[in-house]
C-alpha positions as a printed Julia matrix, in Angstrom:
424×3 Matrix{Float64}:
 109.52  -5.56  122.94
 112.61  -6.18  120.9
 111.68  -3.4   118.47
 111.71  -0.76  121.23
 115.11   0.37  122.43
 115.68   0.61  126.12
 115.53   4.18  127.38
 118.91   5.61  128.29
 119.69   8.24  130.9
 119.86  11.8   129.42
 123.53  12.71  129.48
 124.63  16.27  128.43
 127.58  16.15  126.02
 130.15  18.98  126.17
 129.91  21.46  123.27
 133.12  21.69  121.3
 134.36  25.24  120.49
 135.06  24.21  116.89
 131.4   23.25  116.43
 130.26  26.66  117.72
 132.61  28.46  115.3
 131.44  26.32  112.39
 127.79  27.06  113.21
 128.43  30.81  113.43
 130.25  30.8   110.08
 127.36  28.89  108.51
 124.87  31.49  109.81
 127.07  34.32  108.49
 127.41  32.7   105.06
 123.67  32.06  104.86
 122.93  35.68  105.75
 125.29  37.01  103.1
 123.72  34.86  100.41
 120.23  35.86  101.52
 121.06  39.56  101.28
 122.7   39.28   97.87
 122.56  35.9    96.11
 125.34  36.91   93.71
 127.81  37.97   96.4
 131.25  37.83   94.74
 133.42  34.93   95.93
 136.15  37.33   97.07
 133.72  39.07   99.45
 132.64  35.72  100.87
 136.29  34.84  101.33
 136.83  38.13  103.14
 133.83  37.55  105.4
 134.94  34.04  106.32
 138.68  34.58  106.71
 139.17  38.25  107.49
 141.86  38.48  104.79
 142.39  41.84  103.08
 141.45  42.09   99.41
 143.9   44.91   98.82
 141.67  47.98   98.73
 139.66  50.12  101.11
 136.99  52.76  100.87
 136.4   55.86  102.99
 133.35  58.0   102.34
 130.18  59.35  103.9
 128.23  56.16  103.26
 125.69  55.39  100.56
 122.83  53.95  102.55
 122.91  50.54  100.89
 122.98  51.96   97.36
 124.23  48.95   95.41
 125.67  49.31   91.9
 124.14  47.33   89.03
 125.19  43.7    88.68
 124.66  41.19   85.91
 124.55  37.4    85.71
 124.93  37.28   81.92
 127.8   34.83   81.35
 131.13  35.88   79.89
 132.67  33.91   77.06
 136.39  33.62   76.49
 136.31  35.78   73.36
 134.73  38.64   75.29
 137.3   38.44   78.06
 140.32  38.28   75.74
 139.14  40.84   73.14
 139.91  44.36   74.35
 137.71  45.95   71.66
 134.65  43.73   72.11
 131.89  45.08   74.33
 130.36  42.17   76.19
 126.67  41.46   76.67
 127.26  41.9    80.4
 128.66  45.42   79.91
 125.64  46.35   77.8
 123.36  44.97   80.51
 125.14  47.05   83.17
 124.88  50.17   80.98
 121.15  49.63   80.46
 120.64  49.21   84.2
 122.43  52.53   84.85
 120.26  54.15   82.19
 117.12  52.77   83.86
 118.2   53.9    87.34
 118.96  57.44   86.17
 115.71  57.62   84.18
 113.62  56.78   87.26
 114.91  59.45   89.62
 117.44  62.3    89.93
 121.06  61.19   90.38
 121.41  60.07   93.97
 125.0   61.25   94.36
 124.68  64.53   92.45
 124.63  65.42   88.77
 128.4   65.53   88.12
 131.23  63.55   89.72
 134.96  63.36   89.06
 137.12  60.22   89.04
 140.75  61.02   89.81
 143.76  58.66   90.02
 146.55  60.04   92.22
 149.88  59.0    93.66
 151.92  61.17   96.04
 150.17  64.4    95.0
 149.37  65.62   98.5
 150.1   69.28   97.78
 148.1   69.34   94.55
 144.82  67.87   95.76
 143.31  70.6    98.0
 143.51  73.31   95.33
 142.22  70.91   92.63
 139.3   69.65   94.73
 138.27  73.09   95.97
 138.36  74.6    92.49
 136.34  71.86   90.79
 133.8   71.75   93.63
 133.33  75.5    93.1
 132.85  74.82   89.38
 129.88  72.52   90.07
 131.16  69.01   90.8
 129.1   67.33   93.52
 131.43  64.44   94.38
 134.95  63.12   93.74
 136.26  59.56   93.7
 139.94  59.74   94.6
 141.53  56.49   93.48
 144.79  56.21   95.39
 147.56  54.31   93.6
 149.77  53.75   96.64
 150.48  57.27   97.94
 153.19  57.46  100.6
 152.38  58.78  103.12
 148.72  57.76  102.81
 146.17  60.39  101.8
 143.76  59.59  104.66
 144.68  62.55  106.86
 144.65  65.02  103.97
 141.26  63.87  102.68
 139.54  63.43  106.05
 137.99  66.95  106.07
 136.51  66.35  102.62
 135.0   63.05  103.69
 133.56  63.54  107.17
 133.03  67.15  108.22
 130.18  69.53  107.36
 130.17  73.13  106.24
 131.67  74.89  103.23
 134.68  74.53  100.95
 137.02  71.81  102.11
 134.6   70.61  104.77
 131.6   69.71  102.62
 130.05  66.46  103.77
 130.45  63.61  101.35
 132.55  65.54   98.84
 135.13  62.74   98.51
 135.21  58.97   98.4
 138.78  57.76   98.92
 139.65  54.31   97.61
 143.04  52.6    97.68
 143.51  50.53   94.53
 145.64  47.82   96.12
 146.82  44.7    94.32
 146.58  44.95   90.53
 145.97  41.23   90.03
 143.03  41.22   92.44
 141.65  44.42   90.93
 141.84  43.08   87.36
 140.16  39.83   88.41
 137.37  41.72   90.17
 136.71  43.9    87.1
 136.74  40.88   84.78
 134.27  39.01   86.99
 131.92  42.01   87.12
 132.11  43.19   83.51
 133.9   40.55   81.36
 136.48  43.27   80.56
 140.1   42.15   80.52
 142.6   44.87   81.48
 146.37  44.43   81.35
 147.98  44.58   84.78
 150.11  47.62   83.97
 147.03  49.71   83.03
 146.07  50.61   86.59
 144.52  53.91   85.52
 142.07  52.09   83.24
 141.27  49.7    86.11
 140.55  52.67   88.38
 138.34  54.3    85.77
 136.44  51.05   85.21
 135.95  50.74   88.97
 134.55  54.3    89.1
 132.13  53.74   86.22
 130.77  50.39   87.34
 130.72  51.03   91.1
 129.56  54.65   91.23
 128.35  55.58   87.74
 124.69  54.88   88.53
 124.79  57.67   91.15
 125.64  60.47   88.69
 124.53  61.6    85.24
 128.05  62.64   84.22
 131.48  61.54   85.43
 134.77  63.14   84.4
 138.07  61.3    84.1
 140.85  63.88   84.57
 144.27  64.09   86.21
 145.37  66.35   89.07
 147.36  68.56   86.68
 144.28  69.23   84.53
 141.85  72.04   85.37
 138.53  72.44   83.58
 137.85  76.05   82.57
 134.62  77.48   81.15
 135.64  79.92   78.47
 135.15  83.67   78.16
 134.84  86.69   80.42
 134.34  90.45   80.31
 137.99  91.49   80.74
 139.33  89.11   78.08
 137.78  90.97   75.14
 136.58  87.74   73.55
 133.21  87.72   71.82
 133.24  84.54   69.75
 133.82  82.11   72.62
 132.11  83.68   75.62
 129.85  81.2    77.4
 127.25  82.61   79.77
 126.7   79.33   81.62
 127.28  79.94   85.36
 128.73  76.5    86.13
 129.18  73.03   84.69
 125.88  71.19   85.32
 123.76  73.59   83.2
 126.35  73.37   80.42
 126.39  69.56   80.51
 122.61  69.34   80.19
 123.1   70.4    76.58
 124.99  67.12   76.0
 122.72  64.56   77.69
 121.8   63.18   74.27
 125.39  62.07   73.6
 127.71  59.39   74.93
 130.13  61.93   76.4
 131.46  65.45   76.18
 135.03  65.26   74.87
 137.0   68.21   76.27
 140.16  69.23   74.44
 143.42  70.21   76.1
 145.11  73.58   76.41
 148.79  72.92   77.18
 150.43  75.29   79.67
 154.09  75.97   80.45
 156.2   76.84   83.48
 156.25  80.67   83.38
 159.88  80.33   84.43
 159.03  79.2    87.99
 161.7   77.1    89.68
 159.71  76.06   92.77
 156.12  75.13   93.59
 153.56  77.94   93.47
 150.55  78.11   95.83
 147.82  78.46   93.19
 148.02  76.88   89.76
 145.58  79.04   87.79
 147.24  82.34   88.65
 150.85  81.1    88.63
 150.94  79.44   85.21
 149.66  81.54   82.34
 151.88  80.68   79.35
 150.31  78.24   76.91
 150.65  76.77   73.45
 148.71  78.33   70.6
 145.04  77.36   70.73
 145.25  75.5    67.41
 148.4   73.51   68.23
 147.91  69.87   67.26
 148.59  68.55   70.77
 145.58  70.55   72.0
 143.26  68.25   70.04
 143.88  65.55   72.67
 140.65  64.85   74.54
 139.64  63.88   78.04
 136.21  62.46   78.73
 133.2   63.64   80.72
 131.15  60.47   80.31
 127.37  60.27   80.25
 127.18  57.28   82.58
 123.8   56.18   81.21
 125.35  55.8    77.73
 128.86  54.56   78.55
 129.71  50.86   78.41
 133.45  50.81   79.08
 136.45  53.0    79.86
 139.12  52.04   77.33
 142.04  54.28   78.29
 143.06  57.46   80.12
 141.38  59.55   77.39
 138.58  57.44   75.95
 135.53  55.22   76.4
 133.1   53.03   74.44
 129.39  53.83   74.33
 126.02  52.19   73.82
 125.01  51.57   70.19
 123.97  54.81   68.52
 125.91  57.09   70.89
 129.32  58.73   70.65
 131.5   61.38   72.26
 131.28  64.92   70.87
 133.27  68.09   71.39
 131.75  71.3    72.74
 130.69  72.29   69.21
 129.2   68.79   68.72
 131.84  67.39   66.39
 131.95  63.6    66.73
 135.13  61.94   67.95
 135.75  59.2    65.4
 136.43  56.35   65.35
 135.12  55.38   68.78
 137.94  55.23   71.29
 140.12  57.68   69.33
 141.96  60.02   71.76
 141.9   63.06   69.44
 139.12  65.43   68.41
 138.96  66.55   64.76
 140.5   69.84   65.95
 141.06  71.7    69.23
 137.69  72.99   70.44
 137.52  75.57   73.22
 134.28  77.19   72.09
 132.68  76.67   75.5
 135.28  75.1    77.76
 138.8   73.69   77.75
 140.91  71.41   79.91
 143.96  73.38   80.96
 146.8   70.86   81.19
 149.58  72.12   83.46
 152.04  69.58   82.17
 155.18  71.39   83.38
 154.42  73.63   86.37
 157.65  74.63   88.15
 161.01  73.05   87.45
 161.08  71.23   90.79
 157.58  69.81   90.25
 158.43  68.76   86.71
 161.49  66.85   87.93
 159.34  65.13   90.55
 156.84  64.23   87.85
 159.53  62.73   85.63
 160.76  60.59   88.52
 157.26  59.45   89.49
 155.82  56.44   87.68
 152.31  56.87   86.36
 149.26  54.64   86.53
 149.75  53.42   82.95
 153.32  52.19   83.61
 154.63  54.52   80.9
 157.63  56.87   80.93
 156.87  60.56   81.27
 157.2   62.69   78.14
 160.06  65.19   78.43
 159.4   66.86   75.08
 156.72  69.44   75.97
 157.7   73.07   75.43
 155.03  75.73   76.01
 154.65  79.43   75.19
 152.28  82.4    75.66
 148.8   82.51   77.19
 146.44  83.16   80.09
 144.39  81.31   82.65
 140.79  82.14   81.84
 138.27  84.49   83.41
 136.42  81.93   85.56
 139.8   80.88   86.91
 140.43  84.45   87.94
 137.09  84.67   89.77
 137.98  81.45   91.57
 141.39  82.83   92.49
 139.9   86.03   93.92
 137.35  84.03   95.93
 139.97  81.62   97.25
 142.68  84.11   98.19
 140.93  87.46   98.57
 143.53  88.88   96.2
 143.0   90.57   92.86
 144.32  88.01   90.39
 143.14  89.77   87.26
 146.76  90.16   86.21
 146.92  86.42   85.67
 145.09  86.9    82.39
 148.24  88.54   81.04
 150.79  87.66   83.72
 153.93  86.1    82.34
 152.94  86.95   78.8
 153.7   90.66   78.53
 157.47  90.4    78.88
 157.79  87.71   76.24
 155.17  88.81   73.72
 155.49  92.58   73.55
 153.08  93.95   70.99
 151.31  90.6    70.68
 149.78  90.91   74.15
 146.3   91.73   72.87
 146.25  88.68   70.56
 147.52  86.52   73.41
 144.52  87.62   75.48
 142.14  86.85   72.66
 143.52  83.35   72.12
 144.01  82.25   75.7
 141.33  83.77   77.95
Protein backbone atom coordinates (compact mmCIF):
# COMPACT_ATOMS: atom_id res chain seq x y z
CA UNK A 1 0.00 0.00 0.00
CA UNK A 2 1.14 3.48 -0.81
CA UNK A 3 0.33 4.67 2.71
CA UNK A 4 2.76 2.19 4.28
CA UNK A 5 6.43 3.03 4.02
CA UNK A 6 8.79 0.32 2.98
CA UNK A 7 10.70 -1.14 5.91
CA UNK A 8 14.33 -0.09 6.01
CA UNK A 9 17.26 -2.03 7.42
CA UNK A 10 18.07 -1.06 11.07
CA UNK A 11 21.31 0.89 10.86
CA UNK A 12 23.05 2.04 14.12
CA UNK A 13 24.10 5.69 13.92
CA UNK A 14 27.29 6.76 15.75
CA UNK A 15 26.66 8.76 18.94
CA UNK A 16 28.26 12.17 18.84
CA UNK A 17 30.23 13.21 21.98
CA UNK A 18 28.59 16.64 21.93
CA UNK A 19 25.15 15.03 22.20
CA UNK A 20 26.25 13.01 25.24
CA UNK A 21 27.59 16.15 26.96
CA UNK A 22 24.40 18.06 26.20
CA UNK A 23 22.27 15.25 27.64
CA UNK A 24 24.35 15.08 30.82
CA UNK A 25 24.11 18.85 31.30
CA UNK A 26 20.35 18.68 30.83
CA UNK A 27 20.08 15.96 33.51
CA UNK A 28 22.26 18.01 35.88
CA UNK A 29 20.19 21.16 35.32
CA UNK A 30 16.93 19.27 35.84
CA UNK A 31 18.24 17.77 39.08
CA UNK A 32 19.28 21.15 40.44
CA UNK A 33 15.90 22.66 39.70
CA UNK A 34 14.13 19.68 41.25
CA UNK A 35 16.12 20.00 44.48
CA UNK A 36 15.60 23.74 44.78
CA UNK A 37 13.28 25.42 42.26
CA UNK A 38 14.66 28.87 43.13
CA UNK A 39 18.31 27.97 42.61
CA UNK A 40 20.11 31.30 42.03
CA UNK A 41 21.23 31.83 38.42
CA UNK A 42 24.86 32.22 39.52
CA UNK A 43 24.83 28.73 41.07
CA UNK A 44 23.37 27.28 37.89
CA UNK A 45 26.08 29.05 35.93
CA UNK A 46 28.69 27.57 38.25
CA UNK A 47 27.25 24.07 37.88
CA UNK A 48 27.18 24.28 34.09
CA UNK A 49 30.48 26.04 33.43
CA UNK A 50 32.69 25.34 36.42
CA UNK A 51 33.54 29.05 36.68
CA UNK A 52 34.43 30.43 40.12
CA UNK A 53 32.00 32.87 41.70
CA UNK A 54 34.73 34.48 43.77
CA UNK A 55 34.16 33.00 47.22
CA UNK A 56 34.63 29.71 49.02
CA UNK A 57 33.49 28.14 52.25
CA UNK A 58 35.30 25.78 54.61
CA UNK A 59 33.46 24.37 57.60
CA UNK A 60 32.31 21.17 59.25
CA UNK A 61 29.22 20.89 57.07
CA UNK A 62 25.62 21.73 57.87
CA UNK A 63 23.81 18.60 56.75
CA UNK A 64 21.71 20.33 54.12
CA UNK A 65 20.58 23.12 56.44
CA UNK A 66 19.40 25.71 53.93
CA UNK A 67 18.93 29.37 54.90
CA UNK A 68 15.54 31.03 54.38
CA UNK A 69 14.75 32.25 50.87
CA UNK A 70 11.97 34.45 49.55
CA UNK A 71 10.29 34.92 46.18
CA UNK A 72 8.67 38.24 47.10
CA UNK A 73 9.65 40.56 44.23
CA UNK A 74 11.92 43.56 44.70
CA UNK A 75 10.94 46.92 43.32
CA UNK A 76 13.43 49.53 42.20
CA UNK A 77 12.68 51.84 45.12
CA UNK A 78 13.54 49.10 47.59
CA UNK A 79 16.82 48.31 45.88
CA UNK A 80 17.95 51.94 45.59
CA UNK A 81 16.76 53.16 49.03
CA UNK A 82 19.35 52.27 51.67
CA UNK A 83 16.95 53.07 54.53
CA UNK A 84 13.92 51.17 53.22
CA UNK A 85 13.41 47.66 54.56
CA UNK A 86 11.99 45.54 51.77
CA UNK A 87 9.09 43.12 51.99
CA UNK A 88 11.56 40.37 51.12
CA UNK A 89 13.79 41.23 54.10
CA UNK A 90 10.78 41.15 56.41
CA UNK A 91 9.81 37.77 54.97
CA UNK A 92 13.32 36.41 55.59
CA UNK A 93 13.28 37.76 59.16
CA UNK A 94 9.91 36.11 59.86
CA UNK A 95 11.20 32.81 58.50
CA UNK A 96 14.22 32.98 60.85
CA UNK A 97 11.87 33.76 63.72
CA UNK A 98 9.71 30.75 62.83
CA UNK A 99 12.71 28.41 62.52
CA UNK A 100 14.12 29.46 65.89
CA UNK A 101 10.69 29.23 67.55
CA UNK A 102 10.25 25.60 66.45
CA UNK A 103 13.48 24.16 67.83
CA UNK A 104 16.72 25.07 69.63
CA UNK A 105 19.31 26.87 67.48
CA UNK A 106 20.90 24.23 65.30
CA UNK A 107 24.34 25.85 65.26
CA UNK A 108 24.45 26.92 68.91
CA UNK A 109 22.95 29.80 70.84
CA UNK A 110 25.59 32.47 70.09
CA UNK A 111 27.80 32.97 67.02
CA UNK A 112 30.28 35.63 66.01
CA UNK A 113 30.71 37.17 62.56
CA UNK A 114 34.22 38.53 62.04
CA UNK A 115 35.72 40.29 59.00
CA UNK A 116 39.51 39.95 58.83
CA UNK A 117 42.39 40.77 56.53
CA UNK A 118 46.00 39.78 57.24
CA UNK A 119 45.42 39.33 60.98
CA UNK A 120 46.99 35.89 61.27
CA UNK A 121 48.66 36.55 64.63
CA UNK A 122 45.53 38.05 66.20
CA UNK A 123 43.01 35.33 65.41
CA UNK A 124 44.03 32.39 67.65
CA UNK A 125 43.94 34.43 70.86
CA UNK A 126 40.66 36.13 69.83
CA UNK A 127 38.93 32.88 68.86
CA UNK A 128 40.11 30.95 71.92
CA UNK A 129 39.05 33.70 74.31
CA UNK A 130 35.57 34.20 72.88
CA UNK A 131 34.96 30.45 72.64
CA UNK A 132 35.82 30.27 76.35
CA UNK A 133 33.34 33.09 76.97
CA UNK A 134 30.47 31.06 75.49
CA UNK A 135 30.44 31.52 71.70
CA UNK A 136 29.52 28.29 69.93
CA UNK A 137 30.60 29.18 66.39
CA UNK A 138 32.49 31.82 64.40
CA UNK A 139 32.07 32.94 60.80
CA UNK A 140 35.45 34.28 59.67
CA UNK A 141 34.83 36.41 56.59
CA UNK A 142 38.20 36.72 54.87
CA UNK A 143 38.71 39.94 52.90
CA UNK A 144 41.70 38.76 50.88
CA UNK A 145 44.28 37.77 53.51
CA UNK A 146 47.76 37.13 52.13
CA UNK A 147 48.90 34.47 52.81
CA UNK A 148 45.51 32.74 52.99
CA UNK A 149 44.07 31.87 56.40
CA UNK A 150 43.31 28.25 55.48
CA UNK A 151 46.28 26.69 57.28
CA UNK A 152 45.80 28.80 60.40
CA UNK A 153 42.08 28.03 60.67
CA UNK A 154 42.23 24.34 59.74
CA UNK A 155 42.44 23.11 63.38
CA UNK A 156 39.36 25.15 64.27
CA UNK A 157 37.41 23.73 61.36
CA UNK A 158 38.20 20.02 61.16
CA UNK A 159 39.73 18.52 64.29
CA UNK A 160 38.05 17.38 67.51
CA UNK A 161 38.90 17.95 71.14
CA UNK A 162 39.28 21.10 73.24
CA UNK A 163 40.35 24.70 72.74
CA UNK A 164 41.65 25.34 69.27
CA UNK A 165 40.62 21.90 68.05
CA UNK A 166 36.88 22.05 68.70
CA UNK A 167 34.96 20.53 65.82
CA UNK A 168 32.95 23.00 63.83
CA UNK A 169 34.11 26.06 65.75
CA UNK A 170 34.83 28.06 62.59
CA UNK A 171 33.34 28.55 59.15
CA UNK A 172 35.89 30.28 56.90
CA UNK A 173 34.55 32.17 53.90
CA UNK A 174 36.54 34.20 51.38
CA UNK A 175 34.53 37.23 50.29
CA UNK A 176 35.89 37.41 46.75
CA UNK A 177 34.69 39.84 44.11
CA UNK A 178 32.73 42.78 45.54
CA UNK A 179 30.54 43.19 42.46
CA UNK A 180 29.44 39.55 42.54
CA UNK A 181 28.89 39.70 46.30
CA UNK A 182 26.75 42.85 46.09
CA UNK A 183 24.68 41.35 43.27
CA UNK A 184 24.14 38.15 45.24
CA UNK A 185 22.97 40.07 48.34
CA UNK A 186 20.66 42.27 46.26
CA UNK A 187 19.09 39.23 44.58
CA UNK A 188 18.52 37.51 47.93
CA UNK A 189 17.36 40.46 50.03
CA UNK A 190 16.64 43.48 47.77
CA UNK A 191 19.32 45.34 49.77
CA UNK A 192 21.66 47.55 47.76
CA UNK A 193 25.15 47.92 49.26
CA UNK A 194 27.83 50.21 47.86
CA UNK A 195 30.83 48.31 46.53
CA UNK A 196 33.29 49.90 48.96
CA UNK A 197 31.26 48.71 52.00
CA UNK A 198 32.63 45.18 52.03
CA UNK A 199 32.21 44.86 55.79
CA UNK A 200 28.47 45.49 55.49
CA UNK A 201 28.32 42.92 52.67
CA UNK A 202 30.05 40.38 54.90
CA UNK A 203 27.69 41.10 57.78
CA UNK A 204 24.66 40.78 55.50
CA UNK A 205 26.01 37.47 54.24
CA UNK A 206 26.40 36.23 57.83
CA UNK A 207 22.89 37.26 58.85
CA UNK A 208 21.06 35.89 55.83
CA UNK A 209 23.12 32.72 55.31
CA UNK A 210 23.72 31.62 58.90
CA UNK A 211 21.43 33.70 61.13
CA UNK A 212 18.71 31.03 61.27
CA UNK A 213 21.18 28.69 63.00
CA UNK A 214 21.73 30.92 66.07
CA UNK A 215 19.62 33.00 68.44
CA UNK A 216 22.26 35.74 68.71
CA UNK A 217 25.08 36.80 66.40
CA UNK A 218 27.76 39.36 67.25
CA UNK A 219 29.44 41.66 64.75
CA UNK A 220 32.84 42.60 66.19
CA UNK A 221 36.39 43.19 64.95
CA UNK A 222 39.53 41.26 65.85
CA UNK A 223 40.78 44.13 68.04
CA UNK A 224 37.59 44.08 70.15
CA UNK A 225 37.24 41.75 73.14
CA UNK A 226 33.94 41.29 74.95
CA UNK A 227 34.35 41.39 78.74
CA UNK A 228 31.71 40.58 81.37
CA UNK A 229 32.15 43.12 84.11
CA UNK A 230 33.10 42.74 87.76
CA UNK A 231 35.17 40.43 89.93
CA UNK A 232 36.21 39.88 93.53
CA UNK A 233 39.67 41.50 93.35
CA UNK A 234 38.45 44.66 91.60
CA UNK A 235 36.54 46.01 94.61
CA UNK A 236 33.54 46.93 92.46
CA UNK A 237 30.08 46.43 93.89
CA UNK A 238 27.81 48.44 91.59
CA UNK A 239 28.72 46.66 88.36
CA UNK A 240 29.50 43.08 89.37
CA UNK A 241 27.64 40.58 87.20
CA UNK A 242 27.35 37.03 88.51
CA UNK A 243 26.53 35.52 85.10
CA UNK A 244 29.07 32.73 84.39
CA UNK A 245 29.21 33.25 80.62
CA UNK A 246 27.48 35.01 77.75
CA UNK A 247 24.50 32.79 76.80
CA UNK A 248 22.76 33.10 80.20
CA UNK A 249 23.31 36.86 80.11
CA UNK A 250 21.88 37.17 76.59
CA UNK A 251 18.71 35.30 77.54
CA UNK A 252 17.73 38.43 79.45
CA UNK A 253 17.60 40.29 76.10
CA UNK A 254 15.67 37.86 73.89
CA UNK A 255 12.73 40.26 73.90
CA UNK A 256 14.74 42.96 72.09
CA UNK A 257 16.13 43.44 68.60
CA UNK A 258 19.74 43.38 69.82
CA UNK A 259 22.05 43.98 72.73
CA UNK A 260 24.10 47.10 71.96
CA UNK A 261 27.48 46.79 73.69
CA UNK A 262 29.43 49.99 74.29
CA UNK A 263 33.16 50.38 73.79
CA UNK A 264 35.96 50.78 76.31
CA UNK A 265 38.93 52.30 74.46
CA UNK A 266 42.37 50.97 75.42
CA UNK A 267 45.85 52.35 74.80
CA UNK A 268 49.33 50.99 74.10
CA UNK A 269 50.83 50.74 77.62
CA UNK A 270 54.03 51.98 75.99
CA UNK A 271 54.68 48.69 74.14
CA UNK A 272 56.75 49.02 70.97
CA UNK A 273 56.31 45.47 69.65
CA UNK A 274 53.57 42.84 69.55
CA UNK A 275 52.64 41.22 72.86
CA UNK A 276 51.54 37.57 73.15
CA UNK A 277 48.26 38.14 75.02
CA UNK A 278 46.09 41.21 74.54
CA UNK A 279 44.09 41.23 77.77
CA UNK A 280 47.11 41.15 80.07
CA UNK A 281 49.40 43.34 77.95
CA UNK A 282 47.13 46.35 77.42
CA UNK A 283 45.56 47.77 80.56
CA UNK A 284 45.46 51.55 80.04
CA UNK A 285 42.08 52.89 78.98
CA UNK A 286 40.05 56.04 78.57
CA UNK A 287 37.76 57.12 81.38
CA UNK A 288 34.60 55.03 81.48
CA UNK A 289 32.39 58.03 80.71
CA UNK A 290 34.45 59.34 77.77
CA UNK A 291 32.15 60.20 74.87
CA UNK A 292 33.89 57.84 72.43
CA UNK A 293 32.95 54.94 74.72
CA UNK A 294 29.28 55.44 73.85
CA UNK A 295 29.99 53.90 70.43
CA UNK A 296 28.13 50.59 70.12
CA UNK A 297 28.69 47.25 68.48
CA UNK A 298 25.80 44.87 67.92
CA UNK A 299 24.92 41.43 69.24
CA UNK A 300 21.88 40.89 67.03
CA UNK A 301 18.84 38.82 67.92
CA UNK A 302 18.66 37.09 64.55
CA UNK A 303 14.93 36.39 64.88
CA UNK A 304 14.26 40.15 65.14
CA UNK A 305 16.90 41.60 62.80
CA UNK A 306 16.02 42.54 59.22
CA UNK A 307 19.23 44.12 57.94
CA UNK A 308 22.80 44.98 58.88
CA UNK A 309 23.25 48.66 58.01
CA UNK A 310 26.87 49.32 58.97
CA UNK A 311 29.82 48.10 61.05
CA UNK A 312 28.00 49.18 64.23
CA UNK A 313 24.29 48.97 63.51
CA UNK A 314 21.26 47.08 62.19
CA UNK A 315 17.55 47.51 61.45
CA UNK A 316 14.94 45.42 63.24
CA UNK A 317 11.43 44.07 62.83
CA UNK A 318 8.61 46.52 63.62
CA UNK A 319 8.26 46.99 67.37
CA UNK A 320 11.83 45.94 68.20
CA UNK A 321 15.01 47.92 68.83
CA UNK A 322 18.54 47.60 70.17
CA UNK A 323 19.08 48.27 73.87
CA UNK A 324 22.14 48.67 76.06
CA UNK A 325 22.90 46.40 79.01
CA UNK A 326 20.73 48.59 81.26
CA UNK A 327 17.94 48.48 78.63
CA UNK A 328 18.29 52.01 77.31
CA UNK A 329 17.04 52.15 73.72
CA UNK A 330 19.45 53.12 70.96
CA UNK A 331 17.59 55.82 69.05
CA UNK A 332 16.97 56.51 66.27
CA UNK A 333 17.25 53.06 64.72
CA UNK A 334 20.61 52.63 63.06
CA UNK A 335 22.31 55.23 65.27
CA UNK A 336 25.86 54.07 66.18
CA UNK A 337 25.87 55.65 69.67
CA UNK A 338 24.15 54.69 72.91
CA UNK A 339 22.67 57.47 75.06
CA UNK A 340 25.75 57.06 77.29
CA UNK A 341 28.54 54.53 77.86
CA UNK A 342 27.03 51.49 79.60
CA UNK A 343 29.29 48.88 81.18
CA UNK A 344 26.87 47.82 83.89
CA UNK A 345 27.10 44.17 82.84
CA UNK A 346 29.61 43.95 80.01
CA UNK A 347 31.78 46.09 77.75
CA UNK A 348 33.57 45.73 74.44
CA UNK A 349 37.23 46.43 75.08
CA UNK A 350 38.55 48.08 71.93
CA UNK A 351 42.32 47.69 71.64
CA UNK A 352 42.58 50.38 69.02
CA UNK A 353 46.33 51.01 69.44
CA UNK A 354 48.10 47.92 70.81
CA UNK A 355 51.88 48.21 70.29
CA UNK A 356 53.51 50.84 68.13
CA UNK A 357 54.49 48.32 65.45
CA UNK A 358 50.95 46.90 65.28
CA UNK A 359 49.45 50.38 65.14
CA UNK A 360 51.67 51.31 62.19
CA UNK A 361 50.62 48.10 60.43
CA UNK A 362 46.99 48.98 61.11
CA UNK A 363 47.38 52.46 59.66
CA UNK A 364 48.91 51.00 56.50
CA UNK A 365 46.23 48.32 56.13
CA UNK A 366 43.03 49.27 54.32
CA UNK A 367 39.82 48.31 56.08
CA UNK A 368 36.67 46.65 54.85
CA UNK A 369 34.80 49.97 54.66
CA UNK A 370 37.41 51.58 52.35
CA UNK A 371 38.00 54.32 54.92
CA UNK A 372 41.28 55.78 56.23
CA UNK A 373 42.32 54.72 59.71
CA UNK A 374 41.87 57.26 62.50
CA UNK A 375 45.22 58.41 63.90
CA UNK A 376 43.72 60.62 66.61
CA UNK A 377 43.10 58.13 69.44
CA UNK A 378 45.03 58.78 72.65
CA UNK A 379 44.30 56.54 75.65
CA UNK A 380 45.06 56.64 79.38
CA UNK A 381 44.64 54.63 82.60
CA UNK A 382 42.74 51.39 83.21
CA UNK A 383 42.60 47.62 83.59
CA UNK A 384 41.54 44.54 81.70
CA UNK A 385 38.67 43.07 83.71
CA UNK A 386 38.43 40.14 86.08
CA UNK A 387 37.04 37.57 83.62
CA UNK A 388 39.91 38.49 81.32
CA UNK A 389 42.32 37.67 84.10
CA UNK A 390 40.72 34.25 84.68
CA UNK A 391 41.02 33.59 80.95
CA UNK A 392 44.66 34.65 80.99
CA UNK A 393 45.48 32.32 83.90
CA UNK A 394 43.70 29.42 82.18
CA UNK A 395 45.43 30.06 78.86
CA UNK A 396 48.98 30.59 80.11
CA UNK A 397 49.13 28.98 83.54
CA UNK A 398 50.55 32.26 84.82
CA UNK A 399 49.16 34.53 87.51
CA UNK A 400 47.95 37.54 85.54
CA UNK A 401 46.18 39.26 88.41
CA UNK A 402 48.63 42.14 88.08
CA UNK A 403 47.01 43.03 84.78
CA UNK A 404 44.16 44.62 86.70
CA UNK A 405 46.59 47.36 87.73
CA UNK A 406 49.54 46.70 85.42
CA UNK A 407 50.67 49.76 83.53
CA UNK A 408 48.49 52.01 85.64
CA UNK A 409 50.42 52.31 88.90
CA UNK A 410 53.41 54.20 87.51
CA UNK A 411 51.29 56.79 85.75
CA UNK A 412 48.46 57.26 88.23
CA UNK A 413 50.11 57.22 91.64
CA UNK A 414 47.53 57.81 94.33
CA UNK A 415 44.68 57.38 91.85
CA UNK A 416 45.32 53.65 91.52
CA UNK A 417 42.32 52.63 93.61
CA UNK A 418 39.94 54.78 91.53
CA UNK A 419 41.47 53.37 88.36
CA UNK A 420 40.60 49.88 89.57
CA UNK A 421 37.06 50.90 90.36
CA UNK A 422 36.48 52.46 86.95
CA UNK A 423 38.19 49.91 84.74
CA UNK A 424 37.82 46.41 86.20
